[in-house]
C-alpha positions as a Markdown table, in Angstrom:
| # | Residue | x | y | z |
|---|---|---|---|---|
| 1 | Met | 9.8 | -5.3 | 17.4 |
| 2 | Asp | 9.5 | -7.9 | 15.0 |
| 3 | Gln | 6.8 | -7.5 | 12.5 |
| 4 | Ile | 4.5 | -10.3 | 12.2 |
| 5 | Ala | 1.8 | -10.4 | 9.3 |
| 6 | Phe | -1.3 | -12.5 | 9.5 |
| 7 | Ile | -2.8 | -12.9 | 6.2 |
| 8 | Thr | -6.4 | -14.4 | 5.3 |
| 9 | Gly | -6.9 | -15.7 | 1.8 |
| 10 | Ile | -3.2 | -16.6 | 1.7 |
| 11 | Thr | -3.7 | -19.1 | -1.0 |
| 12 | Gly | -5.2 | -16.8 | -3.3 |
| 13 | Gln | -3.5 | -14.7 | -5.7 |
| 14 | Asp | -3.3 | -11.4 | -3.7 |
| 15 | Gly | -2.2 | -13.6 | -0.6 |
| 16 | Ser | 0.8 | -15.3 | -2.5 |
| 17 | Tyr | 2.1 | -11.9 | -3.9 |
| 18 | Leu | 1.7 | -10.0 | -0.5 |
| 19 | Ala | 3.1 | -12.9 | 1.3 |
| 20 | Glu | 6.5 | -12.7 | -0.9 |
| 21 | Phe | 6.3 | -9.3 | -0.6 |
| 22 | Leu | 6.4 | -9.0 | 3.1 |
| 23 | Leu | 9.0 | -11.9 | 3.8 |
| 24 | Asp | 11.4 | -9.9 | 1.5 |
| 25 | Lys | 10.5 | -7.1 | 4.0 |
| 26 | Gly | 11.8 | -9.4 | 6.8 |
| 27 | Tyr | 8.2 | -10.2 | 8.1 |
| 28 | Arg | 7.3 | -13.3 | 10.1 |
| 29 | Val | 4.4 | -14.3 | 7.7 |
| 30 | Val | 1.2 | -16.4 | 9.0 |
| 31 | Gly | -1.4 | -17.3 | 6.9 |
| 32 | Met | -5.0 | -18.5 | 7.5 |
| 33 | Thr | -6.5 | -21.5 | 5.8 |
| 34 | Arg | -9.8 | -23.3 | 6.1 |
| 35 | Arg | -10.0 | -27.1 | 6.9 |
| 36 | Ser | -12.3 | -27.7 | 4.3 |
| 37 | Ser | -10.7 | -25.4 | 2.0 |
| 38 | Thr | -10.8 | -26.4 | -1.6 |
| 39 | Asp | -8.3 | -23.8 | -2.5 |
| 40 | Ser | -5.2 | -25.2 | -4.1 |
| 41 | Met | -1.8 | -24.3 | -2.2 |
| 42 | Glu | -0.3 | -24.2 | -5.8 |
| 43 | Arg | 0.3 | -20.3 | -5.6 |
| 44 | Ile | 2.1 | -20.7 | -2.2 |
| 45 | Glu | 4.1 | -23.6 | -2.8 |
| 46 | His | 7.1 | -22.0 | -3.3 |
| 47 | Leu | 6.9 | -20.3 | 0.1 |
| 48 | Gln | 5.9 | -23.3 | 2.3 |
| 49 | Thr | 9.1 | -23.3 | 4.0 |
| 50 | Arg | 9.1 | -19.6 | 4.6 |
| 51 | Ile | 5.4 | -19.2 | 6.0 |
| 52 | Glu | 3.5 | -20.4 | 8.5 |
| 53 | Leu | 0.0 | -21.8 | 8.3 |
| 54 | Leu | -2.7 | -21.9 | 10.9 |
| 55 | Gln | -6.5 | -23.0 | 10.4 |
| 56 | Gly | -9.4 | -20.5 | 11.0 |
| 57 | Asp | -12.9 | -20.0 | 9.3 |
| 58 | Leu | -14.2 | -16.3 | 8.6 |
| 59 | Leu | -17.5 | -18.1 | 9.7 |
| 60 | Asp | -16.0 | -19.0 | 13.1 |
| 61 | Gln | -15.6 | -16.3 | 15.7 |
| 62 | Ala | -13.8 | -18.3 | 17.8 |
| 63 | Ser | -11.4 | -19.7 | 15.5 |
| 64 | Leu | -10.4 | -15.9 | 14.4 |
| 65 | Val | -9.8 | -15.1 | 18.2 |
| 66 | Ala | -7.8 | -18.1 | 18.9 |
| 67 | Ala | -5.6 | -17.4 | 15.8 |
| 68 | Ile | -5.0 | -13.9 | 16.7 |
| 69 | Gln | -4.2 | -14.8 | 20.1 |
| 70 | Ala | -1.8 | -17.8 | 18.9 |
| 71 | Val | 0.0 | -15.6 | 16.3 |
| 72 | Lys | -0.2 | -12.2 | 18.2 |
| 73 | Pro | 0.2 | -10.2 | 14.7 |
| 74 | Thr | 1.2 | -6.6 | 14.2 |
| 75 | Glu | -0.5 | -6.6 | 10.9 |
| 76 | Ile | -3.6 | -8.3 | 9.4 |
| 77 | Tyr | -4.4 | -8.4 | 5.9 |
| 78 | Asn | -8.2 | -9.8 | 5.5 |
| 79 | Leu | -8.0 | -10.6 | 1.7 |
| 80 | Ala | -10.3 | -13.9 | 2.2 |
| 81 | Ala | -13.4 | -13.7 | 0.7 |
| 82 | Met | -15.9 | -15.3 | -1.8 |
| 83 | Ser | -14.4 | -13.3 | -4.8 |
| 84 | Phe | -16.1 | -14.4 | -8.1 |
| 85 | Val | -18.7 | -11.9 | -8.9 |
| 86 | Pro | -20.8 | -14.1 | -10.9 |
| 87 | Thr | -20.9 | -17.1 | -8.1 |
| 88 | Ser | -22.3 | -14.4 | -5.8 |
| 89 | Trp | -25.5 | -14.3 | -7.7 |
| 90 | Asn | -25.5 | -18.3 | -7.2 |
| 91 | Gln | -24.6 | -18.1 | -3.4 |
| 92 | Pro | -25.5 | -14.6 | -2.3 |
| 93 | Val | -26.0 | -15.7 | 1.6 |
| 94 | Leu | -22.8 | -17.4 | 1.6 |
| 95 | Thr | -21.4 | -14.4 | -0.1 |
| 96 | Ala | -22.7 | -12.3 | 2.6 |
| 97 | Glu | -21.3 | -14.4 | 5.2 |
| 98 | Phe | -17.9 | -14.5 | 4.2 |
| 99 | Thr | -17.3 | -11.3 | 2.3 |
| 100 | Gly | -19.7 | -9.0 | 5.0 |
| 101 | Leu | -19.9 | -10.6 | 8.0 |
| 102 | Gly | -16.6 | -12.2 | 7.8 |
| 103 | Val | -15.0 | -8.6 | 8.2 |
| 104 | Thr | -17.3 | -7.9 | 11.2 |
| 105 | Arg | -15.9 | -11.2 | 12.8 |
| 106 | Met | -12.3 | -10.1 | 12.0 |
| 107 | Leu | -12.7 | -6.7 | 13.5 |
| 108 | Glu | -14.4 | -8.0 | 16.5 |
| 109 | Ala | -11.5 | -10.4 | 17.0 |
| 110 | Val | -9.1 | -7.6 | 16.6 |
| 111 | Arg | -11.0 | -5.5 | 19.1 |
| 112 | Gln | -11.3 | -8.3 | 22.0 |
| 113 | Val | -7.6 | -9.4 | 21.6 |
| 114 | Asp | -5.3 | -6.4 | 20.7 |
| 115 | Pro | -6.8 | -3.2 | 19.4 |
| 116 | Ala | -3.3 | -2.1 | 18.7 |
| 117 | Ile | -3.0 | -4.5 | 15.7 |
| 118 | Lys | -3.0 | -2.7 | 12.2 |
| 119 | Phe | -6.1 | -3.9 | 10.0 |
| 120 | Tyr | -6.2 | -4.0 | 6.4 |
| 121 | Gln | -9.5 | -4.8 | 4.6 |
| 122 | Ala | -9.5 | -5.7 | 0.9 |
| 123 | Ser | -12.4 | -3.5 | -0.6 |
| 124 | Ser | -13.3 | -3.4 | -4.3 |
| 125 | Ser | -14.2 | -1.5 | -7.3 |
| 126 | Glu | -17.2 | -3.6 | -7.6 |
| 127 | Met | -18.9 | -1.6 | -4.8 |
| 128 | Phe | -18.9 | 1.5 | -7.1 |
| 129 | Gly | -21.1 | -0.6 | -9.5 |
| 130 | Lys | -23.7 | 1.3 | -11.7 |
| 131 | Val | -21.2 | 4.3 | -11.4 |
| 132 | Arg | -22.0 | 7.9 | -10.6 |
| 133 | Glu | -19.0 | 9.6 | -12.0 |
| 134 | Val | -16.1 | 8.6 | -13.8 |
| 135 | Pro | -13.3 | 8.3 | -12.7 |
| 136 | Gln | -14.1 | 6.9 | -9.1 |
| 137 | Asn | -12.1 | 8.0 | -6.2 |
| 138 | Glu | -12.7 | 7.6 | -2.1 |
| 139 | Leu | -15.5 | 10.0 | -2.4 |
| 140 | Thr | -17.5 | 8.5 | -5.2 |
| 141 | Pro | -21.1 | 7.1 | -3.8 |
| 142 | Phe | -21.5 | 3.3 | -4.2 |
| 143 | His | -24.4 | 1.6 | -6.0 |
| 144 | Pro | -23.3 | -1.9 | -6.2 |
| 145 | Arg | -25.0 | -4.3 | -8.8 |
| 146 | Ser | -24.0 | -7.9 | -7.5 |
| 147 | Pro | -24.4 | -9.5 | -4.2 |
| 148 | Tyr | -20.7 | -9.4 | -3.9 |
| 149 | Gly | -20.6 | -5.8 | -4.4 |
| 150 | Val | -22.9 | -5.2 | -1.8 |
| 151 | Ala | -21.1 | -7.6 | 0.6 |
| 152 | Lys | -17.7 | -5.4 | 0.0 |
| 153 | Ala | -19.6 | -2.2 | 0.7 |
| 154 | Tyr | -20.8 | -3.8 | 4.0 |
| 155 | Gly | -17.3 | -4.8 | 4.9 |
| 156 | His | -15.9 | -1.2 | 3.9 |
| 157 | Phe | -18.4 | 0.7 | 6.0 |
| 158 | Leu | -18.0 | -1.6 | 9.0 |
| 159 | Thr | -14.0 | -1.0 | 8.6 |
| 160 | Val | -14.8 | 2.9 | 8.8 |
| 161 | Asn | -17.0 | 2.2 | 11.8 |
| 162 | Tyr | -14.7 | 0.3 | 13.7 |
| 163 | Arg | -12.1 | 2.7 | 12.9 |
| 164 | Glu | -14.4 | 5.8 | 14.5 |
| 165 | Ser | -16.0 | 4.0 | 17.0 |
| 166 | Tyr | -13.0 | 2.3 | 18.5 |
| 167 | Gly | -10.0 | 3.8 | 17.3 |
| 168 | Leu | -8.5 | 0.9 | 15.6 |
| 169 | Phe | -5.7 | 1.4 | 12.8 |
| 170 | Ala | -8.3 | -0.2 | 10.4 |
| 171 | Val | -8.0 | 0.8 | 6.5 |
| 172 | Ser | -9.6 | -0.1 | 3.6 |
| 173 | Gly | -8.0 | -0.5 | -0.1 |
| 174 | Ile | -10.5 | -0.1 | -2.9 |
| 175 | Leu | -8.5 | -1.9 | -5.3 |
| 176 | Phe | -9.6 | -2.0 | -8.8 |
| 177 | Asn | -9.3 | -5.0 | -11.1 |
| 178 | His | -5.6 | -6.4 | -10.6 |
| 179 | Glu | -4.4 | -9.5 | -12.4 |
| 180 | Ser | -1.4 | -11.8 | -12.8 |
| 181 | Pro | -0.5 | -15.2 | -14.2 |
| 182 | Arg | -1.7 | -16.4 | -10.6 |
| 183 | Arg | -5.1 | -15.3 | -11.4 |
| 184 | Gly | -8.1 | -17.8 | -11.3 |
| 185 | Leu | -9.1 | -19.4 | -14.5 |
| 186 | Glu | -12.7 | -18.4 | -13.8 |
| 187 | Phe | -11.7 | -14.7 | -14.1 |
| 188 | Val | -12.2 | -12.7 | -17.4 |
| 189 | Thr | -8.3 | -12.0 | -18.1 |
| 190 | Arg | -7.3 | -15.4 | -17.2 |
| 191 | Lys | -10.1 | -16.7 | -19.1 |
| 192 | Val | -8.8 | -14.8 | -22.2 |
| 193 | Thr | -5.4 | -15.8 | -21.8 |
| 194 | Asp | -5.6 | -19.7 | -21.1 |
| 195 | Gly | -8.2 | -19.7 | -23.9 |
| 196 | Val | -5.6 | -17.8 | -26.2 |
| 197 | Ala | -2.9 | -20.5 | -25.3 |
| 198 | Arg | -5.2 | -23.6 | -25.9 |
| 199 | Ile | -6.2 | -22.1 | -29.5 |
| 200 | Ser | -2.4 | -21.3 | -30.2 |
| 201 | Leu | -1.4 | -25.0 | -29.0 |
| 202 | Gly | -4.6 | -26.5 | -30.9 |
| 203 | Leu | -6.1 | -27.8 | -28.0 |
| 204 | Thr | -9.4 | -26.0 | -28.9 |
| 205 | Asn | -10.4 | -23.5 | -31.9 |
| 206 | Val | -13.1 | -21.2 | -29.9 |
| 207 | Leu | -13.1 | -19.0 | -27.0 |
| 208 | Arg | -16.5 | -18.3 | -25.9 |
| 209 | Met | -17.1 | -14.6 | -24.2 |
| 210 | Gly | -19.9 | -12.4 | -22.7 |
| 211 | Asn | -19.8 | -8.5 | -22.7 |
| 212 | Leu | -16.7 | -7.4 | -24.8 |
| 213 | Asp | -17.6 | -3.9 | -24.3 |
| 214 | Ala | -17.3 | -3.6 | -20.4 |
| 215 | Arg | -14.3 | -1.6 | -19.5 |
| 216 | Arg | -12.1 | -1.9 | -16.3 |
| 217 | Asp | -9.0 | -0.2 | -15.1 |
| 218 | Trp | -6.7 | -3.5 | -14.8 |
| 219 | Gly | -3.2 | -3.5 | -13.2 |
| 220 | Phe | -0.8 | -6.1 | -11.9 |
| 221 | Ala | -1.5 | -7.7 | -8.6 |
| 222 | Gly | 2.1 | -7.7 | -7.8 |
| 223 | Asp | 2.1 | -3.9 | -7.6 |
| 224 | Tyr | -1.1 | -3.6 | -5.7 |
| 225 | Val | 0.0 | -5.6 | -2.7 |
| 226 | Arg | 2.8 | -2.8 | -2.1 |
| 227 | Ala | -0.1 | -0.2 | -1.9 |
| 228 | Met | -1.8 | -2.4 | 1.0 |
| 229 | Trp | 1.4 | -2.6 | 2.7 |
| 230 | Ala | 2.0 | 1.1 | 2.3 |
| 231 | Met | -1.5 | 1.9 | 3.7 |
| 232 | Leu | -0.7 | 0.3 | 7.2 |
| 233 | Gln | 2.5 | 2.1 | 7.6 |
| 234 | Gln | 1.2 | 5.8 | 7.4 |
| 235 | Pro | 0.7 | 7.6 | 10.5 |
| 236 | Val | -3.2 | 7.9 | 10.2 |
| 237 | Ala | -5.4 | 5.3 | 9.1 |
| 238 | Cys | -7.1 | 6.3 | 5.8 |
| 239 | Asp | -8.9 | 4.5 | 3.0 |
| 240 | Tyr | -7.4 | 4.6 | -0.7 |
| 241 | Val | -8.3 | 4.0 | -4.0 |
| 242 | Val | -5.6 | 1.8 | -6.1 |
| 243 | Ala | -6.0 | 1.9 | -9.9 |
| 244 | Thr | -3.8 | 2.5 | -13.0 |
| 245 | Gly | -5.9 | 5.6 | -13.9 |
| 246 | Ile | -6.2 | 3.8 | -17.5 |
| 247 | Asp | -9.2 | 1.8 | -18.7 |
| 248 | His | -9.6 | -0.7 | -21.3 |
| 249 | Ser | -12.4 | -3.0 | -22.5 |
| 250 | Val | -12.7 | -6.7 | -22.6 |
| 251 | Arg | -12.1 | -6.7 | -26.5 |
| 252 | Asp | -8.7 | -5.1 | -25.8 |
| 253 | Val | -7.8 | -7.8 | -23.5 |
| 254 | Cys | -8.6 | -10.3 | -26.6 |
| 255 | Gln | -6.9 | -8.3 | -29.0 |
| 256 | Ile | -3.8 | -7.9 | -27.2 |
| 257 | Ala | -3.5 | -11.8 | -26.2 |
| 258 | Phe | -4.0 | -13.0 | -29.6 |
| 259 | Glu | -1.6 | -10.7 | -31.1 |
| 260 | Arg | 1.0 | -12.2 | -28.8 |
| 261 | Val | 0.5 | -15.4 | -30.3 |
| 262 | Gly | 0.3 | -14.0 | -33.9 |
| 263 | Leu | -3.6 | -14.3 | -34.3 |
| 264 | Asp | -6.6 | -12.4 | -34.9 |
| 265 | Tyr | -9.0 | -12.6 | -32.1 |
| 266 | Glu | -12.1 | -11.8 | -34.4 |
| 267 | Lys | -11.7 | -15.3 | -36.0 |
| 268 | Tyr | -12.1 | -17.1 | -32.6 |
| 269 | Val | -14.2 | -15.2 | -30.1 |
| 270 | Val | -17.7 | -15.8 | -30.1 |
| 271 | Leu | -20.5 | -14.1 | -28.2 |
| 272 | Asp | -22.6 | -16.3 | -25.8 |
| 273 | Glu | -25.2 | -14.6 | -24.0 |
| 274 | His | -25.3 | -17.1 | -21.4 |
| 275 | Leu | -22.3 | -15.4 | -20.2 |
| 276 | Leu | -24.1 | -12.0 | -19.7 |
| 277 | Arg | -24.6 | -10.8 | -16.1 |
| 278 | Pro | -28.0 | -10.0 | -14.5 |
| 279 | Ala | -26.7 | -6.6 | -13.6 |
| 280 | Glu | -23.8 | -5.4 | -15.7 |
| 281 | Val | -20.9 | -3.1 | -14.5 |
| 282 | Asp | -20.1 | -1.3 | -17.5 |
| 283 | His | -17.2 | 1.1 | -16.7 |
| 284 | Leu | -15.1 | 0.9 | -13.7 |
| 285 | Leu | -12.0 | 3.6 | -13.9 |
| 286 | Gly | -10.2 | 4.4 | -10.7 |
| 287 | Asp | -8.2 | 7.7 | -9.8 |
| 288 | Pro | -5.4 | 6.6 | -7.7 |
| 289 | Thr | -4.3 | 10.5 | -7.2 |
| 290 | Lys | -4.4 | 9.9 | -3.5 |
| 291 | Ala | -2.4 | 7.0 | -3.3 |
| 292 | Arg | 0.2 | 8.3 | -5.5 |
| 293 | Gln | 0.6 | 11.5 | -3.5 |
| 294 | Glu | 0.1 | 10.1 | 0.1 |
| 295 | Leu | 1.7 | 6.4 | -0.4 |
| 296 | Gly | 4.1 | 7.5 | -3.0 |
| 297 | Trp | 2.6 | 4.6 | -4.9 |
| 298 | Gln | 2.9 | 3.9 | -8.7 |
| 299 | Pro | 2.0 | 0.8 | -10.8 |
| 300 | Thr | 5.2 | -0.6 | -12.8 |
| 301 | Val | 3.5 | -2.9 | -15.2 |
| 302 | Ser | 1.6 | -1.6 | -18.2 |
| 303 | Phe | -1.8 | -3.2 | -19.3 |
| 304 | Glu | -0.1 | -4.5 | -22.6 |
| 305 | Asp | 2.7 | -6.1 | -20.6 |
| 306 | Leu | 0.5 | -7.7 | -18.1 |
| 307 | Ile | -1.6 | -9.5 | -20.7 |
| 308 | Cys | 1.1 | -10.7 | -22.5 |
| 309 | Met | 2.9 | -11.6 | -19.3 |
| 310 | Met | -0.3 | -13.8 | -18.7 |
| 311 | Val | -0.4 | -15.3 | -22.1 |
| 312 | Asp | 3.2 | -16.3 | -21.9 |
| 313 | Ala | 2.9 | -18.3 | -18.7 |
| 314 | Asp | -0.5 | -19.9 | -19.8 |
| 315 | Met | 1.5 | -21.1 | -23.0 |
| 316 | Glu | 4.4 | -22.3 | -20.8 |
| 317 | Arg | 1.7 | -24.1 | -18.4 |
| 318 | Leu | -0.1 | -25.8 | -21.5 |
| 319 | Arg | 3.2 | -26.9 | -23.0 |
| 320 | Asn | 4.9 | -28.4 | -19.9 |
| 321 | His | 1.3 | -30.4 | -19.1 |
| 322 | Pro | -0.4 | -30.9 | -22.3 |
| 323 | Val | -2.2 | -33.8 | -21.1 |
| 324 | Arg | -3.0 | -32.8 | -17.7 |
| 325 | His | -4.5 | -29.5 | -19.0 |
| 326 | Ala | -5.9 | -30.5 | -22.4 |
| 327 | Asp | -9.4 | -31.6 | -21.1 |
| 328 | Val | -9.8 | -28.8 | -19.0 |
| 329 | Ala | -12.8 | -27.2 | -20.0 |
| 330 | Phe | -13.2 | -23.4 | -19.9 |
| 331 | Ala | -14.6 | -22.2 | -16.8 |
| 332 | Ser | -18.0 | -20.4 | -17.4 |
| 333 | Ala | -16.9 | -17.2 | -16.6 |
| 334 | His | -18.7 | -14.0 | -16.8 |
| 335 | Ser | -16.9 | -11.2 | -18.5 |
């Protein structure tokens, strides 16, 4: 039987890497986009002739049912969400609709159309929030510290509920921070690497940051999509933490990024209290033991190589389009 993957959020960082990976595996790949979406197609432009796009909306149950009936997927990857954590305080209700209830609509559509479809839900380390233990594994209790984290926890438990109540092959990947040159400019790692490139090229002379001491477990997005796929190939549906098992501070990101272009971060980074979160998540560190043992999954890109890869990509982008990008203000990202 032909393998058909249906990906929500295909225009995002993870969606683009997952589409590439599945195409290389011989899948037919169909992505869902919203009619009113402001998402750029930039990340999947190079795949346009190899993938199919279909309109649908996580806020509209009927559109999801129609999409699944039309595509007849063997696997669904639900990656679409209101994914930028600080925005979730400004738009908590919309975040709940997309990131929480959107999962309900997807699962219910699967149950109605074809319960044999394998379903992947993109859970998040932000569900751990105010952590109860370090490192965090599949059994660590959740204490989310943002509307985004709360909505993700809802989607996570609902996925478990549909698996247990209806026998769906539904899994959640609890992914810790994963980055790449395709990361949005509002996210802290990309904010840093873009800022470093601008400073190095003389386009600006300061990088305003929030909490430099927050610690995260950062990996490469291209590695993490392999784990998503591997979860759906298991004999039994299970949830997995996907992480490197190594943590770094935002300060480390700055130091490595500036060193890549031969600069001292302390001369350019300025603390801006407006960029501090209302409730900070101080320390996220994943324990990927289960994923390594059961999925055979290992990260291939180190933290240092990841940051350097992102700096190099931003340097190239800004060199090629200095006028187009010179006047773009830094995204007011919370770190």
